[in-house]
Structure formats: C-alpha cells, structure tokens
FIKOLZA-1660 file (N, C-alpha, C; in steps of 0.1 Angstrom, whole numbers, plus 5000, padded with zeros to 4 digits):
% residues 102
   i   px   py   pz ch aa at
   1 5923 2317 3392  A  M  N
   1 5926 2331 3388  A  M CA
   1 5915 2340 3396  A  M  C
   2 5919 2352 3400  A  N  N
   2 5908 2358 3409  A  N CA
   2 5900 2368 3398  A  N  C
   3 5889 2370 3402  A  R  N
   3 5879 2378 3395  A  R CA
   3 5883 2392 3396  A  R  C
   4 5882 2402 3385  A  P  N
   4 5885 2415 3385  A  P CA
   4 5876 2422 3395  A  P  C
   5 5880 2433 3404  A  I  N
   5 5873 2439 3412  A  I CA
   5 5870 2455 3406  A  I  C
   6 5874 2457 3395  A  G  N
   6 5873 2469 3386  A  G CA
   6 5878 2469 3373  A  G  C
   7 5879 2482 3367  A  Y  N
   7 5887 2482 3355  A  Y CA
   7 5893 2497 3354  A  Y  C
   8 5903 2499 3351  A  R  N
   8 5908 2512 3350  A  R CA
   8 5910 2515 3335  A  R  C
   9 5904 2527 3332  A  V  N
   9 5900 2529 3317  A  V CA
   9 5905 2542 3314  A  V  C
  10 5910 2544 3302  A  R  N
  10 5915 2557 3295  A  R CA
  10 5909 2557 3282  A  R  C
  11 5901 2565 3278  A  V  N
  11 5897 2567 3263  A  V CA
  11 5902 2581 3258  A  V  C
  12 5909 2581 3249  A  R  N
  12 5912 2594 3243  A  R CA
  12 5903 2597 3230  A  R  C
  13 5894 2608 3230  A  V  N
  13 5887 2612 3219  A  V CA
  13 5891 2625 3212  A  V  C
  14 5887 2628 3200  A  R  N
  14 5891 2639 3193  A  R CA
  14 5882 2651 3199  A  R  C
  15 5887 2661 3201  A  G  N
  15 5881 2673 3205  A  G CA
  15 5883 2676 3221  A  G  C
  16 5882 2688 3226  A  E  N
  16 5884 2692 3239  A  E CA
  16 5869 2693 3246  A  E  C
  17 5868 2686 3256  A  L  N
  17 5856 2684 3262  A  L CA
  17 5858 2694 3277  A  L  C
  18 5850 2703 3280  A  A  N
  18 5851 2708 3294  A  A CA
  18 5848 2697 3304  A  A  C
  19 5854 2700 3317  A  P  N
  19 5852 2692 3328  A  P CA
  19 5838 2691 3330  A  P  C
  20 5829 2699 3328  A  T  N
  20 5815 2698 3331  A  T CA
  20 5806 2687 3324  A  T  C
  21 5814 2681 3314  A  W  N
  21 5808 2670 3307  A  W CA
  21 5809 2657 3315  A  W  C
  22 5819 2658 3323  A  S  N
  22 5821 2643 3332  A  S CA
  22 5808 2638 3338  A  S  C
  23 5797 2646 3341  A  G  N
  23 5785 2640 3346  A  G CA
  23 5779 2634 3335  A  G  C
  24 5780 2636 3322  A  V  N
  24 5775 2625 3312  A  V CA
  24 5780 2613 3312  A  V  C
  25 5794 2612 3315  A  F  N
  25 5800 2599 3315  A  F CA
  25 5801 2591 3328  A  F  C
  26 5794 2597 3338  A  G  N
  26 5793 2591 3351  A  G CA
  26 5807 2596 3361  A  G  C
  27 5812 2585 3368  A  D  N
  27 5822 2587 3376  A  D CA
  27 5837 2587 3368  A  D  C
  28 5840 2595 3361  A  V  N
  28 5852 2595 3355  A  V CA
  28 5858 2609 3354  A  V  C
  29 5869 2610 3351  A  A  N
  29 5875 2622 3349  A  A CA
  29 5877 2628 3334  A  A  C
  30 5876 2640 3332  A  L  N
  30 5879 2645 3318  A  L CA
  30 5892 2654 3318  A  L  C
  31 5901 2652 3310  A  Q  N
  31 5914 2658 3311  A  Q CA
  31 5916 2663 3296  A  Q  C
  32 5912 2676 3293  A  P  N
  32 5919 2682 3280  A  P CA
  32 5934 2682 3278  A  P  C
  33 5938 2677 3266  A  E  N
  33 5952 2677 3263  A  E CA
  33 5955 2687 3253  A  E  C
  34 5968 2692 3254  A  P  N
  34 5973 2702 3243  A  P CA
  34 5971 2700 3230  A  P  C
  35 5969 2686 3227  A  D  N
  35 5968 2683 3211  A  D CA
  35 5956 2683 3206  A  D  C
  36 5945 2689 3214  A  G  N
  36 5932 2692 3209  A  G CA
  36 5923 2680 3212  A  G  C
  37 5928 2669 3221  A  T  N
  37 5922 2657 3224  A  T CA
  37 5917 2658 3238  A  T  C
  38 5909 2648 3243  A  T  N
  38 5904 2648 3256  A  T CA
  38 5906 2634 3261  A  T  C
  39 5911 2631 3273  A  V  N
  39 5912 2617 3279  A  V CA
  39 5901 2617 3289  A  V  C
  40 5893 2605 3286  A  I  N
  40 5883 2602 3298  A  I CA
  40 5887 2591 3305  A  I  C
  41 5889 2591 3318  A  G  N
  41 5895 2580 3324  A  G CA
  41 5892 2580 3338  A  G  C
  42 5893 2566 3344  A  G  N
  42 5890 2566 3356  A  G CA
  42 5891 2550 3360  A  G  C
  43 5884 2548 3373  A  E  N
  43 5881 2534 3375  A  E CA
  43 5867 2529 3374  A  E  C
  44 5862 2520 3368  A  L  N
  44 5851 2515 3366  A  L CA
  44 5845 2503 3374  A  L  C
  45 5836 2500 3380  A  G  N
  45 5832 2489 3389  A  G CA
  45 5831 2476 3381  A  G  C
  46 5830 2475 3368  A  D  N
  46 5827 2462 3362  A  D CA
  46 5827 2464 3347  A  D  C
  47 5825 2452 3340  A  Q  N
  47 5827 2454 3325  A  Q CA
  47 5815 2460 3320  A  Q  C
  48 5803 2459 3325  A  S  N
  48 5790 2467 3321  A  S CA
  48 5793 2481 3321  A  S  C
  49 5801 2486 3332  A  A  N
  49 5804 2500 3333  A  A CA
  49 5812 2505 3322  A  A  C
  50 5824 2498 3319  A  V  N
  50 5831 2500 3306  A  V CA
  50 5822 2501 3294  A  V  C
  51 5815 2491 3291  A  H  N
  51 5807 2490 3279  A  H CA
  51 5797 2504 3280  A  H  C
  52 5792 2507 3292  A  G  N
  52 5784 2519 3292  A  G CA
  52 5790 2531 3289  A  G  C
  53 5804 2533 3293  A  L  N
  53 5811 2545 3290  A  L CA
  53 5813 2546 3275  A  L  C
  54 5819 2535 3268  A  L  N
  54 5820 2534 3254  A  L CA
  54 5807 2537 3246  A  L  C
  55 5794 2532 3253  A  D  N
  55 5782 2535 3245  A  D CA
  55 5779 2549 3246  A  D  C
  56 5782 2555 3256  A  A  N
  56 5780 2569 3258  A  A CA
  56 5788 2579 3249  A  A  C
  57 5800 2574 3247  A  I  N
  57 5810 2582 3238  A  I CA
  57 5803 2580 3223  A  I  C
  58 5799 2566 3220  A  R  N
  58 5795 2564 3207  A  R CA
  58 5782 2572 3204  A  R  C
  59 5773 2572 3215  A  D  N
  59 5761 2578 3212  A  D CA
  59 5761 2594 3210  A  D  C
  60 5773 2599 3215  A  L  N
  60 5775 2613 3213  A  L CA
  60 5783 2615 3201  A  L  C
  61 5785 2605 3194  A  G  N
  61 5792 2610 3180  A  G CA
  61 5806 2611 3181  A  G  C
  62 5813 2609 3192  A  M  N
  62 5826 2613 3194  A  M CA
  62 5836 2601 3187  A  M  C
  63 5846 2608 3181  A  S  N
  63 5857 2599 3175  A  S CA
  63 5867 2594 3186  A  S  C
  64 5867 2581 3186  A  V  N
  64 5878 2576 3195  A  V CA
  64 5891 2574 3190  A  V  C
  65 5901 2578 3196  A  I  N
  65 5915 2578 3192  A  I CA
  65 5921 2565 3196  A  I  C
  66 5920 2562 3209  A  S  N
  66 5926 2552 3216  A  S CA
  66 5918 2547 3228  A  S  C
  67 5920 2535 3233  A  I  N
  67 5913 2530 3244  A  I CA
  67 5923 2521 3252  A  I  C
  68 5925 2524 3264  A  E  N
  68 5933 2515 3272  A  E CA
  68 5924 2511 3284  A  E  C
  69 5924 2498 3285  A  A  N
  69 5916 2492 3299  A  A CA
  69 5924 2481 3304  A  A  C
  70 5925 2482 3317  A  A  N
  70 5930 2471 3326  A  A CA
  70 5922 2469 3337  A  A  C
  71 5922 2454 3339  A  A  N
  71 5916 2448 3350  A  A CA
  71 5922 2450 3362  A  A  C
  72 5915 2452 3374  A  I  N
  72 5921 2457 3386  A  I CA
  72 5918 2442 3394  A  I  C
  73 5929 2436 3398  A  F  N
  73 5925 2424 3408  A  F CA
  73 5929 2426 3422  A  F  C
  74 5924 2419 3429  A  T  N
  74 5927 2420 3445  A  T CA
  74 5941 2412 3446  A  T  C
  75 5948 2418 3456  A  P  N
  75 5960 2412 3457  A  P CA
  75 5962 2396 3461  A  P  C
  76 5970 2388 3457  A  P  N
  76 5969 2376 3463  A  P CA
  76 5968 2374 3477  A  P  C
  77 5961 2363 3482  A  T  N
  77 5960 2362 3497  A  T CA
  77 5970 2351 3500  A  T  C
  78 5974 2352 3513  A  D  N
  78 5984 2341 3519  A  D CA
  78 5977 2329 3517  A  D  C
  79 5984 2315 3512  A  T  N
  79 5976 2305 3512  A  T CA
  79 5978 2296 3527  A  T  C
  80 5984 2301 3534  A  G  N
  80 5984 2295 3548  A  G CA
  80 5998 2288 3549  A  G  C
  81 6005 2287 3539  A  R  N
  81 6019 2278 3540  A  R CA
  81 6027 2287 3546  A  R  C
  82 6036 2282 3553  A  T  N
  82 6047 2289 3559  A  T CA
  82 6059 2286 3553  A  T  C
  83 6069 2296 3552  A  S  N
  83 6082 2290 3546  A  S CA
  83 6092 2288 3557  A  S  C
  84 6101 2279 3553  A  R  N
  84 6112 2274 3563  A  R CA
  84 6125 2282 3561  A  R  C
  85 6132 2284 3570  A  P  N
  85 6144 2291 3571  A  P CA
  85 6155 2280 3559  A  P  C
  86 6163 2285 3554  A  P  N
  86 6171 2279 3544  A  P CA
  86 6178 2269 3554  A  P  C
  87 6179 2257 3545  A  G  N
  87 6188 2244 3552  A  G CA
  87 6177 2237 3562  A  G  C
  88 6165 2240 3564  A  T  N
  88 6158 2231 3573  A  T CA
  88 6148 2223 3566  A  T  C
  89 6145 2223 3552  A  G  N
  89 6135 2215 3545  A  G CA
  89 6138 2202 3546  A  G  C
  90 6129 2193 3540  A  P  N
  90 6130 2179 3540  A  P CA
  90 6144 2174 3535  A  P  C
  91 6147 2180 3524  A  T  N
  91 6159 2175 3517  A  T CA
  91 6170 2177 3525  A  T  C
  92 6172 2190 3533  A  A  N
  92 6183 2193 3539  A  A CA
  92 6184 2183 3552  A  A  C
  93 6173 2180 3557  A  L  N
  93 6172 2172 3571  A  L CA
  93 6177 2158 3564  A  L  C
  94 6173 2152 3555  A  G  N
  94 6175 2139 3550  A  G CA
  94 6190 2139 3546  A  G  C
  95 6198 2149 3542  A  A  N
  95 6211 2150 3539  A  A CA
  95 6219 2149 3552  A  A  C
  96 6213 2155 3561  A  A  N
  96 6222 2156 3573  A  A CA
  96 6220 2143 3580  A  A  C
  97 6209 2135 3581  A  R  N
  97 6207 2121 3585  A  R CA
  97 6219 2113 3579  A  R  C
  98 6219 2113 3566  A  E  N
  98 6227 2105 3558  A  E CA
  98 6242 2107 3562  A  E  C
  99 6246 2121 3565  A  E  N
  99 6260 2122 3569  A  E CA
  99 6262 2118 3582  A  E  C
 100 6252 2117 3592  A  G  N
 100 6255 2113 3603  A  G CA
 100 6256 2098 3604  A  G  C
 101 6249 2088 3596  A  S  N
 101 6248 2077 3595  A  S CA
 101 6262 2070 3595  A  S  C
 102 6264 2058 3601  A  P  N
 102 6277 2052 3601  A  P CA
 102 6279 2043 3589  A  P  C
% end
C-alpha cells in the first residue's frame, strides 16, 4: 500500500470564529456555519500536522463537535504490464491450436 501524501481534515467546533483566526491554526480555512459552529478544514502534510491542529483546538478550549480526516494517496502507478486485446491471451491461443489439430 502507498504511504499517504497528506490528509484532508474537517473539524467542526462550537462557536463562530472569524476568518482572521485561521493564522492560529496554520494553513487551513475557517468556515462559519449558520448553526453557530465553525468548520476548520483543509489539507495537511502529515499526521503530525493533523495532531498539531487538534492540539491548537484543545489548547484554545474549543468544544469539538465532529472530526473528519481522510488520508490522501498518490494515484496507483502503471506496473508496466500491458493488456492484450480480447481473444489473444495464452488460453485463447491454446484453444485455437487445439481446434486446428488433426
């Protein structure tokens, strides 16, 4: 399995935070919601950055309502194998030889 290249994080906290608070949390966005909560979210480089964000939220005494985090992986690379057109694999070739045998 590939190693993650980052993490997509969304943390919903109680209370509305002004966008000027984003500097406190690093390179994430703040989105005040109509229900009186704020979503702090963005892409972080590694797990230590995720923990750092959560530590900052805890240190400020904010109440966490929900946390969503998903690892971001690089797309799979081509393994170098080539695909064959239908009917040209080893099984199809063997069957054609058997049909042509006397």
